[in-house]
Each structure stands twice: as structure tokens, then as C-alpha cells.
mmCIF file of the N, C-alpha and C atoms, coordinates in Angstrom:
data_MODEL
# 
_entry.id   MODEL 
# 
loop_
_atom_site.group_PDB 
_atom_site.id 
_atom_site.type_symbol 
_atom_site.label_atom_id 
_atom_site.label_alt_id 
_atom_site.label_comp_id 
_atom_site.label_asym_id 
_atom_site.label_entity_id 
_atom_site.label_seq_id 
_atom_site.pdbx_PDB_ins_code 
_atom_site.Cartn_x 
_atom_site.Cartn_y 
_atom_site.Cartn_z 
_atom_site.occupancy 
_atom_site.B_iso_or_equiv 
_atom_site.pdbx_formal_charge 
_atom_site.auth_seq_id 
_atom_site.auth_comp_id 
_atom_site.auth_asym_id 
_atom_site.auth_atom_id 
_atom_site.pdbx_PDB_model_num 
ATOM 1   N N  . MET A 1 1  ? 69.459  110.445 95.433  1.00 0.00 ? 1  MET A N  1 
ATOM 2   C CA . MET A 1 1  ? 70.829  109.898 95.681  1.00 0.00 ? 1  MET A CA 1 
ATOM 3   C C  . MET A 1 1  ? 70.689  109.158 96.895  1.00 0.00 ? 1  MET A C  1 
ATOM 4   N N  . SER A 1 2  ? 71.166  107.728 96.945  1.00 0.00 ? 2  SER A N  1 
ATOM 5   C CA . SER A 1 2  ? 71.435  107.317 97.977  1.00 0.00 ? 2  SER A CA 1 
ATOM 6   C C  . SER A 1 2  ? 72.473  107.323 99.119  1.00 0.00 ? 2  SER A C  1 
ATOM 7   N N  . LYS A 1 3  ? 72.590  106.852 100.019 1.00 0.00 ? 3  LYS A N  1 
ATOM 8   C CA . LYS A 1 3  ? 73.757  107.288 101.106 1.00 0.00 ? 3  LYS A CA 1 
ATOM 9   C C  . LYS A 1 3  ? 75.084  106.521 100.194 1.00 0.00 ? 3  LYS A C  1 
ATOM 10  N N  . GLN A 1 4  ? 75.002  105.601 99.381  1.00 0.00 ? 4  GLN A N  1 
ATOM 11  C CA . GLN A 1 4  ? 76.067  104.902 98.907  1.00 0.00 ? 4  GLN A CA 1 
ATOM 12  C C  . GLN A 1 4  ? 76.675  105.745 97.809  1.00 0.00 ? 4  GLN A C  1 
ATOM 13  N N  . ASP A 1 5  ? 75.920  106.760 97.200  1.00 0.00 ? 5  ASP A N  1 
ATOM 14  C CA . ASP A 1 5  ? 76.193  107.420 96.076  1.00 0.00 ? 5  ASP A CA 1 
ATOM 15  C C  . ASP A 1 5  ? 77.157  108.417 96.254  1.00 0.00 ? 5  ASP A C  1 
ATOM 16  N N  . ILE A 1 6  ? 77.125  108.781 97.546  1.00 0.00 ? 6  ILE A N  1 
ATOM 17  C CA . ILE A 1 6  ? 78.050  109.865 98.083  1.00 0.00 ? 6  ILE A CA 1 
ATOM 18  C C  . ILE A 1 6  ? 79.337  109.547 98.381  1.00 0.00 ? 6  ILE A C  1 
ATOM 19  N N  . VAL A 1 7  ? 80.407  110.304 97.693  1.00 0.00 ? 7  VAL A N  1 
ATOM 20  C CA . VAL A 1 7  ? 81.666  109.938 97.842  1.00 0.00 ? 7  VAL A CA 1 
ATOM 21  C C  . VAL A 1 7  ? 82.372  110.926 98.797  1.00 0.00 ? 7  VAL A C  1 
ATOM 22  N N  . TYR A 1 8  ? 82.870  110.972 99.706  1.00 0.00 ? 8  TYR A N  1 
ATOM 23  C CA . TYR A 1 8  ? 83.698  112.232 100.589 1.00 0.00 ? 8  TYR A CA 1 
ATOM 24  C C  . TYR A 1 8  ? 85.068  112.272 100.268 1.00 0.00 ? 8  TYR A C  1 
ATOM 25  N N  . SER A 1 9  ? 85.310  113.561 99.779  1.00 0.00 ? 9  SER A N  1 
ATOM 26  C CA . SER A 1 9  ? 86.903  113.646 99.509  1.00 0.00 ? 9  SER A CA 1 
ATOM 27  C C  . SER A 1 9  ? 87.673  114.071 100.675 1.00 0.00 ? 9  SER A C  1 
ATOM 28  N N  . PHE A 1 10 ? 88.537  113.435 100.766 1.00 0.00 ? 10 PHE A N  1 
ATOM 29  C CA . PHE A 1 10 ? 89.479  114.019 102.266 1.00 0.00 ? 10 PHE A CA 1 
ATOM 30  C C  . PHE A 1 10 ? 90.869  114.457 101.755 1.00 0.00 ? 10 PHE A C  1 
ATOM 31  N N  . ALA A 1 11 ? 91.104  116.133 102.102 1.00 0.00 ? 11 ALA A N  1 
ATOM 32  C CA . ALA A 1 11 ? 92.437  116.402 101.713 1.00 0.00 ? 11 ALA A CA 1 
ATOM 33  C C  . ALA A 1 11 ? 93.570  115.828 102.134 1.00 0.00 ? 11 ALA A C  1 
ATOM 34  N N  . TRP A 1 12 ? 94.666  115.159 101.316 1.00 0.00 ? 12 TRP A N  1 
ATOM 35  C CA . TRP A 1 12 ? 95.437  114.519 101.940 1.00 0.00 ? 12 TRP A CA 1 
ATOM 36  C C  . TRP A 1 12 ? 96.878  115.058 101.754 1.00 0.00 ? 12 TRP A C  1 
ATOM 37  N N  . PHE A 1 13 ? 97.759  115.203 102.357 1.00 0.00 ? 13 PHE A N  1 
ATOM 38  C CA . PHE A 1 13 ? 99.156  115.795 102.575 1.00 0.00 ? 13 PHE A CA 1 
ATOM 39  C C  . PHE A 1 13 ? 100.333 114.680 102.535 1.00 0.00 ? 13 PHE A C  1 
ATOM 40  N N  . GLU A 1 14 ? 101.315 114.641 101.533 1.00 0.00 ? 14 GLU A N  1 
ATOM 41  C CA . GLU A 1 14 ? 102.417 113.868 102.047 1.00 0.00 ? 14 GLU A CA 1 
ATOM 42  C C  . GLU A 1 14 ? 103.299 114.560 102.934 1.00 0.00 ? 14 GLU A C  1 
ATOM 43  N N  . PRO A 1 15 ? 104.357 114.224 103.581 1.00 0.00 ? 15 PRO A N  1 
ATOM 44  C CA . PRO A 1 15 ? 104.900 115.027 104.647 1.00 0.00 ? 15 PRO A CA 1 
ATOM 45  C C  . PRO A 1 15 ? 105.716 116.177 104.218 1.00 0.00 ? 15 PRO A C  1 
ATOM 46  N N  . GLU A 1 16 ? 106.019 116.157 103.102 1.00 0.00 ? 16 GLU A N  1 
ATOM 47  C CA . GLU A 1 16 ? 106.842 117.225 102.426 1.00 0.00 ? 16 GLU A CA 1 
ATOM 48  C C  . GLU A 1 16 ? 105.551 118.502 102.124 1.00 0.00 ? 16 GLU A C  1 
ATOM 49  N N  . GLN A 1 17 ? 104.646 118.167 101.666 1.00 0.00 ? 17 GLN A N  1 
ATOM 50  C CA . GLN A 1 17 ? 103.704 119.279 101.390 1.00 0.00 ? 17 GLN A CA 1 
ATOM 51  C C  . GLN A 1 17 ? 102.895 119.682 102.811 1.00 0.00 ? 17 GLN A C  1 
ATOM 52  N N  . TRP A 1 18 ? 102.876 118.798 103.774 1.00 0.00 ? 18 TRP A N  1 
ATOM 53  C CA . TRP A 1 18 ? 102.199 119.294 105.024 1.00 0.00 ? 18 TRP A CA 1 
ATOM 54  C C  . TRP A 1 18 ? 103.098 120.278 105.655 1.00 0.00 ? 18 TRP A C  1 
ATOM 55  N N  . LYS A 1 19 ? 104.630 120.070 105.359 1.00 0.00 ? 19 LYS A N  1 
ATOM 56  C CA . LYS A 1 19 ? 105.607 121.106 106.060 1.00 0.00 ? 19 LYS A CA 1 
ATOM 57  C C  . LYS A 1 19 ? 105.306 122.365 105.351 1.00 0.00 ? 19 LYS A C  1 
ATOM 58  N N  . CYS A 1 20 ? 105.117 122.420 103.803 1.00 0.00 ? 20 CYS A N  1 
ATOM 59  C CA . CYS A 1 20 ? 105.241 123.590 103.156 1.00 0.00 ? 20 CYS A CA 1 
ATOM 60  C C  . CYS A 1 20 ? 103.581 124.246 103.361 1.00 0.00 ? 20 CYS A C  1 
ATOM 61  N N  . LEU A 1 21 ? 102.935 123.256 103.559 1.00 0.00 ? 21 LEU A N  1 
ATOM 62  C CA . LEU A 1 21 ? 101.447 123.719 104.156 1.00 0.00 ? 21 LEU A CA 1 
ATOM 63  C C  . LEU A 1 21 ? 101.554 124.872 105.339 1.00 0.00 ? 21 LEU A C  1 
ATOM 64  N N  . LYS A 1 22 ? 101.907 124.134 106.343 1.00 0.00 ? 22 LYS A N  1 
ATOM 65  C CA . LYS A 1 22 ? 102.294 124.720 107.838 1.00 0.00 ? 22 LYS A CA 1 
ATOM 66  C C  . LYS A 1 22 ? 102.887 126.068 107.529 1.00 0.00 ? 22 LYS A C  1 
ATOM 67  N N  . GLU A 1 23 ? 104.061 126.192 106.316 1.00 0.00 ? 23 GLU A N  1 
ATOM 68  C CA . GLU A 1 23 ? 104.662 127.628 106.326 1.00 0.00 ? 23 GLU A CA 1 
ATOM 69  C C  . GLU A 1 23 ? 103.935 128.530 105.608 1.00 0.00 ? 23 GLU A C  1 
ATOM 70  N N  . VAL A 1 24 ? 102.775 128.228 104.839 1.00 0.00 ? 24 VAL A N  1 
ATOM 71  C CA . VAL A 1 24 ? 102.525 129.044 104.009 1.00 0.00 ? 24 VAL A CA 1 
ATOM 72  C C  . VAL A 1 24 ? 100.694 129.499 104.344 1.00 0.00 ? 24 VAL A C  1 
ATOM 73  N N  . ILE A 1 25 ? 100.049 128.810 104.832 1.00 0.00 ? 25 ILE A N  1 
ATOM 74  C CA . ILE A 1 25 ? 98.652  129.140 105.265 1.00 0.00 ? 25 ILE A CA 1 
ATOM 75  C C  . ILE A 1 25 ? 98.537  130.179 106.463 1.00 0.00 ? 25 ILE A C  1 
ATOM 76  N N  . ASP A 1 26 ? 97.345  130.773 106.254 1.00 0.00 ? 26 ASP A N  1 
ATOM 77  C CA . ASP A 1 26 ? 97.091  131.794 107.278 1.00 0.00 ? 26 ASP A CA 1 
ATOM 78  C C  . ASP A 1 26 ? 96.621  131.563 108.372 1.00 0.00 ? 26 ASP A C  1 
ATOM 79  N N  . ASP A 1 27 ? 96.347  130.280 108.811 1.00 0.00 ? 27 ASP A N  1 
ATOM 80  C CA . ASP A 1 27 ? 96.292  129.792 110.172 1.00 0.00 ? 27 ASP A CA 1 
ATOM 81  C C  . ASP A 1 27 ? 96.639  128.446 110.549 1.00 0.00 ? 27 ASP A C  1 
ATOM 82  N N  . PRO A 1 28 ? 98.049  128.510 110.407 1.00 0.00 ? 28 PRO A N  1 
ATOM 83  C CA . PRO A 1 28 ? 98.934  127.146 110.843 1.00 0.00 ? 28 PRO A CA 1 
ATOM 84  C C  . PRO A 1 28 ? 98.508  126.597 112.127 1.00 0.00 ? 28 PRO A C  1 
ATOM 85  N N  . SER A 1 29 ? 97.990  127.383 113.152 1.00 0.00 ? 29 SER A N  1 
ATOM 86  C CA . SER A 1 29 ? 97.656  126.744 114.516 1.00 0.00 ? 29 SER A CA 1 
ATOM 87  C C  . SER A 1 29 ? 96.534  125.832 114.359 1.00 0.00 ? 29 SER A C  1 
ATOM 88  N N  . SER A 1 30 ? 95.807  125.980 113.197 1.00 0.00 ? 30 SER A N  1 
ATOM 89  C CA . SER A 1 30 ? 94.588  125.005 112.636 1.00 0.00 ? 30 SER A CA 1 
ATOM 90  C C  . SER A 1 30 ? 95.156  123.755 112.592 1.00 0.00 ? 30 SER A C  1 
ATOM 91  N N  . LEU A 1 31 ? 96.269  123.313 112.290 1.00 0.00 ? 31 LEU A N  1 
ATOM 92  C CA . LEU A 1 31 ? 96.651  122.030 111.942 1.00 0.00 ? 31 LEU A CA 1 
ATOM 93  C C  . LEU A 1 31 ? 97.519  121.652 113.106 1.00 0.00 ? 31 LEU A C  1 
ATOM 94  N N  . ASP A 1 32 ? 97.863  120.027 113.328 1.00 0.00 ? 32 ASP A N  1 
ATOM 95  C CA . ASP A 1 32 ? 98.516  119.864 114.531 1.00 0.00 ? 32 ASP A CA 1 
ATOM 96  C C  . ASP A 1 32 ? 99.982  120.333 114.319 1.00 0.00 ? 32 ASP A C  1 
ATOM 97  N N  . ASP A 1 33 ? 100.775 120.163 115.240 1.00 0.00 ? 33 ASP A N  1 
ATOM 98  C CA . ASP A 1 33 ? 101.873 120.347 115.216 1.00 0.00 ? 33 ASP A CA 1 
ATOM 99  C C  . ASP A 1 33 ? 103.090 119.558 114.558 1.00 0.00 ? 33 ASP A C  1 
ATOM 100 N N  . ARG A 1 34 ? 102.652 118.478 114.525 1.00 0.00 ? 34 ARG A N  1 
ATOM 101 C CA . ARG A 1 34 ? 103.694 117.401 113.772 1.00 0.00 ? 34 ARG A CA 1 
ATOM 102 C C  . ARG A 1 34 ? 102.858 116.838 112.544 1.00 0.00 ? 34 ARG A C  1 
ATOM 103 N N  . TYR A 1 35 ? 103.474 116.256 111.486 1.00 0.00 ? 35 TYR A N  1 
ATOM 104 C CA . TYR A 1 35 ? 102.867 115.777 110.757 1.00 0.00 ? 35 TYR A CA 1 
ATOM 105 C C  . TYR A 1 35 ? 102.094 114.512 110.855 1.00 0.00 ? 35 TYR A C  1 
ATOM 106 N N  . GLU A 1 36 ? 102.877 113.820 112.049 1.00 0.00 ? 36 GLU A N  1 
ATOM 107 C CA . GLU A 1 36 ? 102.416 112.384 112.475 1.00 0.00 ? 36 GLU A CA 1 
ATOM 108 C C  . GLU A 1 36 ? 101.343 112.529 113.176 1.00 0.00 ? 36 GLU A C  1 
ATOM 109 N N  . GLU A 1 37 ? 101.139 113.698 113.854 1.00 0.00 ? 37 GLU A N  1 
ATOM 110 C CA . GLU A 1 37 ? 99.861  113.969 114.912 1.00 0.00 ? 37 GLU A CA 1 
ATOM 111 C C  . GLU A 1 37 ? 98.819  113.840 113.830 1.00 0.00 ? 37 GLU A C  1 
ATOM 112 N N  . TRP A 1 38 ? 98.818  115.053 112.967 1.00 0.00 ? 38 TRP A N  1 
ATOM 113 C CA . TRP A 1 38 ? 98.048  115.175 111.611 1.00 0.00 ? 38 TRP A CA 1 
ATOM 114 C C  . TRP A 1 38 ? 97.581  113.991 110.983 1.00 0.00 ? 38 TRP A C  1 
ATOM 115 N N  . ARG A 1 39 ? 98.686  113.015 110.506 1.00 0.00 ? 39 ARG A N  1 
ATOM 116 C CA . ARG A 1 39 ? 98.117  111.795 109.813 1.00 0.00 ? 39 ARG A CA 1 
ATOM 117 C C  . ARG A 1 39 ? 97.167  111.062 110.736 1.00 0.00 ? 39 ARG A C  1 
ATOM 118 N N  . ALA A 1 40 ? 97.641  110.738 112.121 1.00 0.00 ? 40 ALA A N  1 
ATOM 119 C CA . ALA A 1 40 ? 96.859  110.007 112.787 1.00 0.00 ? 40 ALA A CA 1 
ATOM 120 C C  . ALA A 1 40 ? 95.348  110.634 113.169 1.00 0.00 ? 40 ALA A C  1 
ATOM 121 N N  . SER A 1 41 ? 95.258  111.830 113.144 1.00 0.00 ? 41 SER A N  1 
ATOM 122 C CA . SER A 1 41 ? 94.020  112.199 113.373 1.00 0.00 ? 41 SER A CA 1 
ATOM 123 C C  . SER A 1 41 ? 93.303  112.142 111.791 1.00 0.00 ? 41 SER A C  1 
ATOM 124 N N  . ALA A 1 42 ? 93.909  112.300 111.043 1.00 0.00 ? 42 ALA A N  1 
ATOM 125 C CA . ALA A 1 42 ? 93.067  112.001 109.562 1.00 0.00 ? 42 ALA A CA 1 
ATOM 126 C C  . ALA A 1 42 ? 92.807  110.950 109.306 1.00 0.00 ? 42 ALA A C  1 
ATOM 127 N N  . GLU A 1 43 ? 93.668  109.944 109.617 1.00 0.00 ? 43 GLU A N  1 
ATOM 128 C CA . GLU A 1 43 ? 93.205  108.574 109.593 1.00 0.00 ? 43 GLU A CA 1 
ATOM 129 C C  . GLU A 1 43 ? 92.175  107.766 110.400 1.00 0.00 ? 43 GLU A C  1 
ATOM 130 N N  . LYS A 1 44 ? 91.966  108.601 111.273 1.00 0.00 ? 44 LYS A N  1 
ATOM 131 C CA . LYS A 1 44 ? 90.848  108.177 112.253 1.00 0.00 ? 44 LYS A CA 1 
ATOM 132 C C  . LYS A 1 44 ? 89.712  108.801 111.950 1.00 0.00 ? 44 LYS A C  1 
ATOM 133 N N  . THR A 1 45 ? 89.596  109.927 111.612 1.00 0.00 ? 45 THR A N  1 
ATOM 134 C CA . THR A 1 45 ? 88.545  110.469 111.003 1.00 0.00 ? 45 THR A CA 1 
ATOM 135 C C  . THR A 1 45 ? 87.725  109.685 109.730 1.00 0.00 ? 45 THR A C  1 
ATOM 136 N N  . ILE A 1 46 ? 88.892  109.351 108.870 1.00 0.00 ? 46 ILE A N  1 
ATOM 137 C CA . ILE A 1 46 ? 88.516  108.511 107.615 1.00 0.00 ? 46 ILE A CA 1 
ATOM 138 C C  . ILE A 1 46 ? 87.928  107.153 108.139 1.00 0.00 ? 46 ILE A C  1 
ATOM 139 N N  . SER A 1 47 ? 88.523  106.596 109.078 1.00 0.00 ? 47 SER A N  1 
ATOM 140 C CA . SER A 1 47 ? 88.020  105.429 109.487 1.00 0.00 ? 47 SER A CA 1 
ATOM 141 C C  . SER A 1 47 ? 86.627  105.400 110.386 1.00 0.00 ? 47 SER A C  1 
ATOM 142 N N  . GLU A 1 48 ? 86.429  106.443 111.004 1.00 0.00 ? 48 GLU A N  1 
ATOM 143 C CA . GLU A 1 48 ? 85.148  106.745 111.567 1.00 0.00 ? 48 GLU A CA 1 
ATOM 144 C C  . GLU A 1 48 ? 84.152  106.558 110.433 1.00 0.00 ? 48 GLU A C  1 
ATOM 145 N N  . PHE A 1 49 ? 84.596  107.468 109.114 1.00 0.00 ? 49 PHE A N  1 
ATOM 146 C CA . PHE A 1 49 ? 83.550  107.853 108.175 1.00 0.00 ? 49 PHE A CA 1 
ATOM 147 C C  . PHE A 1 49 ? 82.943  106.336 107.602 1.00 0.00 ? 49 PHE A C  1 
ATOM 148 N N  . ARG A 1 50 ? 84.511  105.547 107.260 1.00 0.00 ? 50 ARG A N  1 
ATOM 149 C CA . ARG A 1 50 ? 84.143  104.178 106.500 1.00 0.00 ? 50 ARG A CA 1 
ATOM 150 C C  . ARG A 1 50 ? 83.473  103.266 107.552 1.00 0.00 ? 50 ARG A C  1 
ATOM 151 N N  . ALA A 1 51 ? 83.619  103.605 108.768 1.00 0.00 ? 51 ALA A N  1 
ATOM 152 C CA . ALA A 1 51 ? 82.971  102.344 109.563 1.00 0.00 ? 51 ALA A CA 1 
ATOM 153 C C  . ALA A 1 51 ? 81.209  102.531 109.648 1.00 0.00 ? 51 ALA A C  1 
ATOM 154 N N  . THR A 1 52 ? 80.938  103.805 109.114 1.00 0.00 ? 52 THR A N  1 
ATOM 155 C CA . THR A 1 52 ? 79.354  103.808 109.206 1.00 0.00 ? 52 THR A CA 1 
ATOM 156 C C  . THR A 1 52 ? 79.003  103.383 107.539 1.00 0.00 ? 52 THR A C  1 
ATOM 157 N N  . GLY A 1 53 ? 79.986  102.987 106.735 1.00 0.00 ? 53 GLY A N  1 
ATOM 158 C CA . GLY A 1 53 ? 79.395  102.806 105.530 1.00 0.00 ? 53 GLY A CA 1 
ATOM 159 C C  . GLY A 1 53 ? 79.732  103.847 104.316 1.00 0.00 ? 53 GLY A C  1 
ATOM 160 N N  . GLN A 1 54 ? 80.447  104.868 104.808 1.00 0.00 ? 54 GLN A N  1 
ATOM 161 C CA . GLN A 1 54 ? 80.438  106.130 104.033 1.00 0.00 ? 54 GLN A CA 1 
ATOM 162 C C  . GLN A 1 54 ? 81.841  105.698 102.985 1.00 0.00 ? 54 GLN A C  1 
ATOM 163 N N  . ILE A 1 55 ? 81.763  106.441 101.824 1.00 0.00 ? 55 ILE A N  1 
ATOM 164 C CA . ILE A 1 55 ? 82.995  106.095 100.942 1.00 0.00 ? 55 ILE A CA 1 
ATOM 165 C C  . ILE A 1 55 ? 83.868  107.368 100.897 1.00 0.00 ? 55 ILE A C  1 
ATOM 166 N N  . VAL A 1 56 ? 85.083  107.128 101.309 1.00 0.00 ? 56 VAL A N  1 
ATOM 167 C CA . VAL A 1 56 ? 86.116  108.166 101.328 1.00 0.00 ? 56 VAL A CA 1 
ATOM 168 C C  . VAL A 1 56 ? 87.288  108.108 100.742 1.00 0.00 ? 56 VAL A C  1 
ATOM 169 N N  . GLN A 1 57 ? 87.657  109.225 99.857  1.00 0.00 ? 57 GLN A N  1 
ATOM 170 C CA . GLN A 1 57 ? 88.589  109.202 99.097  1.00 0.00 ? 57 GLN A CA 1 
ATOM 171 C C  . GLN A 1 57 ? 89.728  109.983 99.380  1.00 0.00 ? 57 GLN A C  1 
ATOM 172 N N  . LYS A 1 58 ? 91.200  109.534 99.277  1.00 0.00 ? 58 LYS A N  1 
ATOM 173 C CA . LYS A 1 58 ? 91.961  110.706 100.154 1.00 0.00 ? 58 LYS A CA 1 
ATOM 174 C C  . LYS A 1 58 ? 91.929  111.389 98.509  1.00 0.00 ? 58 LYS A C  1 
ATOM 175 N N  . ILE A 1 59 ? 92.367  112.970 98.424  1.00 0.00 ? 59 ILE A N  1 
ATOM 176 C CA . ILE A 1 59 ? 92.856  113.511 97.595  1.00 0.00 ? 59 ILE A CA 1 
ATOM 177 C C  . ILE A 1 59 ? 94.109  114.118 97.963  1.00 0.00 ? 59 ILE A C  1 
ATOM 178 N N  . SER A 1 60 ? 95.294  113.860 97.003  1.00 0.00 ? 60 SER A N  1 
ATOM 179 C CA . SER A 1 60 ? 96.511  114.295 97.098  1.00 0.00 ? 60 SER A CA 1 
ATOM 180 C C  . SER A 1 60 ? 96.709  115.865 97.033  1.00 0.00 ? 60 SER A C  1 
ATOM 181 N N  . ILE A 1 61 ? 97.091  116.483 97.733  1.00 0.00 ? 61 ILE A N  1 
ATOM 182 C CA . ILE A 1 61 ? 97.200  117.824 97.683  1.00 0.00 ? 61 ILE A CA 1 
ATOM 183 C C  . ILE A 1 61 ? 98.585  118.637 97.353  1.00 0.00 ? 61 ILE A C  1 
ATOM 184 N N  . LYS A 1 62 ? 98.834  119.451 96.388  1.00 0.00 ? 62 LYS A N  1 
ATOM 185 C CA . LYS A 1 62 ? 100.022 119.928 96.082  1.00 0.00 ? 62 LYS A CA 1 
ATOM 186 C C  . LYS A 1 62 ? 99.707  121.309 96.429  1.00 0.00 ? 62 LYS A C  1 
ATOM 187 N N  . VAL A 1 63 ? 100.400 121.788 97.573  1.00 0.00 ? 63 VAL A N  1 
ATOM 188 C CA . VAL A 1 63 ? 100.552 123.505 98.221  1.00 0.00 ? 63 VAL A CA 1 
ATOM 189 C C  . VAL A 1 63 ? 100.404 124.203 97.115  1.00 0.00 ? 63 VAL A C  1 
ATOM 190 N N  . SER A 1 64 ? 101.490 124.134 96.209  1.00 0.00 ? 64 SER A N  1 
ATOM 191 C CA . SER A 1 64 ? 101.460 125.351 95.089  1.00 0.00 ? 64 SER A CA 1 
ATOM 192 C C  . SER A 1 64 ? 100.098 125.477 94.202  1.00 0.00 ? 64 SER A C  1 
ATOM 193 N N  . GLU A 1 65 ? 99.319  124.016 94.178  1.00 0.00 ? 65 GLU A N  1 
ATOM 194 C CA . GLU A 1 65 ? 98.448  124.144 93.249  1.00 0.00 ? 65 GLU A CA 1 
ATOM 195 C C  . GLU A 1 65 ? 97.205  124.838 93.983  1.00 0.00 ? 65 GLU A C  1 
ATOM 196 N N  . LEU A 1 66 ? 97.113  124.492 95.404  1.00 0.00 ? 66 LEU A N  1 
ATOM 197 C CA . LEU A 1 66 ? 96.225  124.907 96.516  1.00 0.00 ? 66 LEU A CA 1 
ATOM 198 C C  . LEU A 1 66 ? 96.526  126.750 96.606  1.00 0.00 ? 66 LEU A C  1 
ATOM 199 N N  . LEU A 1 67 ? 97.521  127.095 96.219  1.00 0.00 ? 67 LEU A N  1 
ATOM 200 C CA . LEU A 1 67 ? 97.858  128.399 96.413  1.00 0.00 ? 67 LEU A CA 1 
ATOM 201 C C  . LEU A 1 67 ? 97.152  129.103 95.237  1.00 0.00 ? 67 LEU A C  1 
ATOM 202 N N  . ILE A 1 68 ? 97.535  128.476 93.991  1.00 0.00 ? 68 ILE A N  1 
ATOM 203 C CA . ILE A 1 68 ? 97.307  128.991 92.845  1.00 0.00 ? 68 ILE A CA 1 
ATOM 204 C C  . ILE A 1 68 ? 95.565  129.029 92.726  1.00 0.00 ? 68 ILE A C  1 
ATOM 205 N N  . ILE A 1 69 ? 94.594  127.975 93.110  1.00 0.00 ? 69 ILE A N  1 
ATOM 206 C CA . ILE A 1 69 ? 93.577  128.122 93.171  1.00 0.00 ? 69 ILE A CA 1 
ATOM 207 C C  . ILE A 1 69 ? 93.061  128.851 94.242  1.00 0.00 ? 69 ILE A C  1 
ATOM 208 N N  . CYS A 1 70 ? 93.656  129.217 95.318  1.00 0.00 ? 70 CYS A N  1 
ATOM 209 C CA . CYS A 1 70 ? 93.081  130.271 96.306  1.00 0.00 ? 70 CYS A CA 1 
ATOM 210 C C  . CYS A 1 70 ? 93.180  131.570 95.379  1.00 0.00 ? 70 CYS A C  1 
ATOM 211 N N  . GLU A 1 71 ? 94.249  131.953 95.107  1.00 0.00 ? 71 GLU A N  1 
ATOM 212 C CA . GLU A 1 71 ? 94.424  133.082 94.523  1.00 0.00 ? 71 GLU A CA 1 
ATOM 213 C C  . GLU A 1 71 ? 93.277  133.322 93.408  1.00 0.00 ? 71 GLU A C  1 
ATOM 214 N N  . SER A 1 72 ? 93.214  132.435 92.477  1.00 0.00 ? 72 SER A N  1 
ATOM 215 C CA . SER A 1 72 ? 92.418  132.785 91.334  1.00 0.00 ? 72 SER A CA 1 
ATOM 216 C C  . SER A 1 72 ? 90.930  133.024 91.702  1.00 0.00 ? 72 SER A C  1 
ATOM 217 N N  . GLU A 1 73 ? 90.642  132.429 92.979  1.00 0.00 ? 73 GLU A N  1 
ATOM 218 C CA . GLU A 1 73 ? 88.900  132.223 93.338  1.00 0.00 ? 73 GLU A CA 1 
ATOM 219 C C  . GLU A 1 73 ? 88.690  133.572 94.719  1.00 0.00 ? 73 GLU A C  1 
ATOM 220 N N  . GLY A 1 74 ? 89.869  133.783 94.891  1.00 0.00 ? 74 GLY A N  1 
ATOM 221 C CA . GLY A 1 74 ? 90.067  135.060 95.884  1.00 0.00 ? 74 GLY A CA 1 
ATOM 222 C C  . GLY A 1 74 ? 89.714  134.470 97.508  1.00 0.00 ? 74 GLY A C  1 
ATOM 223 N N  . TYR A 1 75 ? 90.367  132.995 97.551  1.00 0.00 ? 75 TYR A N  1 
ATOM 224 C CA . TYR A 1 75 ? 90.516  132.701 99.098  1.00 0.00 ? 75 TYR A CA 1 
ATOM 225 C C  . TYR A 1 75 ? 91.515  132.964 99.495  1.00 0.00 ? 75 TYR A C  1 
ATOM 226 N N  . LYS A 1 76 ? 91.356  133.264 101.093 1.00 0.00 ? 76 LYS A N  1 
ATOM 227 C CA . LYS A 1 76 ? 92.742  132.923 102.024 1.00 0.00 ? 76 LYS A CA 1 
ATOM 228 C C  . LYS A 1 76 ? 93.114  131.663 101.837 1.00 0.00 ? 76 LYS A C  1 
ATOM 229 N N  . PRO A 1 77 ? 94.531  131.618 101.798 1.00 0.00 ? 77 PRO A N  1 
ATOM 230 C CA . PRO A 1 77 ? 94.930  129.609 102.063 1.00 0.00 ? 77 PRO A CA 1 
ATOM 231 C C  . PRO A 1 77 ? 94.742  129.445 103.681 1.00 0.00 ? 77 PRO A C  1 
ATOM 232 N N  . ASP A 1 78 ? 93.508  129.125 104.165 1.00 0.00 ? 78 ASP A N  1 
ATOM 233 C CA . ASP A 1 78 ? 93.353  128.895 105.337 1.00 0.00 ? 78 ASP A CA 1 
ATOM 234 C C  . ASP A 1 78 ? 92.346  127.748 105.331 1.00 0.00 ? 78 ASP A C  1 
ATOM 235 N N  . SER A 1 79 ? 91.878  127.118 106.846 1.00 0.00 ? 79 SER A N  1 
ATOM 236 C CA . SER A 1 79 ? 91.149  125.972 106.585 1.00 0.00 ? 79 SER A CA 1 
ATOM 237 C C  . SER A 1 79 ? 89.914  125.723 105.870 1.00 0.00 ? 79 SER A C  1 
ATOM 238 N N  . LYS A 1 80 ? 89.217  126.884 105.556 1.00 0.00 ? 80 LYS A N  1 
ATOM 239 C CA . LYS A 1 80 ? 88.239  126.983 104.551 1.00 0.00 ? 80 LYS A CA 1 
ATOM 240 C C  . LYS A 1 80 ? 88.333  126.487 103.338 1.00 0.00 ? 80 LYS A C  1 
ATOM 241 N N  . ALA A 1 81 ? 89.423  127.059 102.779 1.00 0.00 ? 81 ALA A N  1 
ATOM 242 C CA . ALA A 1 81 ? 89.954  126.771 101.508 1.00 0.00 ? 81 ALA A CA 1 
ATOM 243 C C  . ALA A 1 81 ? 90.442  125.494 101.302 1.00 0.00 ? 81 ALA A C  1 
ATOM 244 N N  . ARG A 1 82 ? 91.139  124.814 102.175 1.00 0.00 ? 82 ARG A N  1 
ATOM 245 C CA . ARG A 1 82 ? 91.424  123.485 102.123 1.00 0.00 ? 82 ARG A CA 1 
ATOM 246 C C  . ARG A 1 82 ? 90.084  122.563 102.198 1.00 0.00 ? 82 ARG A C  1 
ATOM 247 N N  . SER A 1 83 ? 89.198  123.078 102.915 1.00 0.00 ? 83 SER A N  1 
ATOM 248 C CA . SER A 1 83 ? 87.848  122.153 102.821 1.00 0.00 ? 83 SER A CA 1 
ATOM 249 C C  . SER A 1 83 ? 87.205  122.177 101.164 1.00 0.00 ? 83 SER A C  1 
# 
């Protein structure tokens, strides 16, 4: 598999989903205080990957679905689960 065959997935949250995420996760301090801060940091990270030729795809996350997956797989809703 070549470097170009790898597509990195990046969990992406819209403002209302990000707010909900902050309210339900086990580690809210692992996220920025404000959505705008999180988004700027996320965009910077994605840009850094792309600048090195990596392919990055934003995956829109619905918190309700994330919680269902966490429960069914036995994960805590934390940064590890978001990864």
C-alpha cells in the first residue's frame, strides 16, 4: 500500500453536535472551551496533513450515534472512542 492509498478520517462536529458532545462525554476538558477554538485547531491539523500530501476526509459525527456505538462496543464516551 502506498502513501497515497491511505485516507485519514477526521471526526468532524457541527456547532450543535459539538455542544452536545461537551455535555455528554466523560472527558470534556479534552476539548477546547469553545467550538470556534476546536474548529480552528481541527482545520490546522487537517491542513498540516494535507500539506504533506496526505488525504484527509472529514467524517460528520452525530453524538447520539456515537453514544449508541460506545454503548454497544463497551467504550466510554471519551477521546479514545472519538478516535
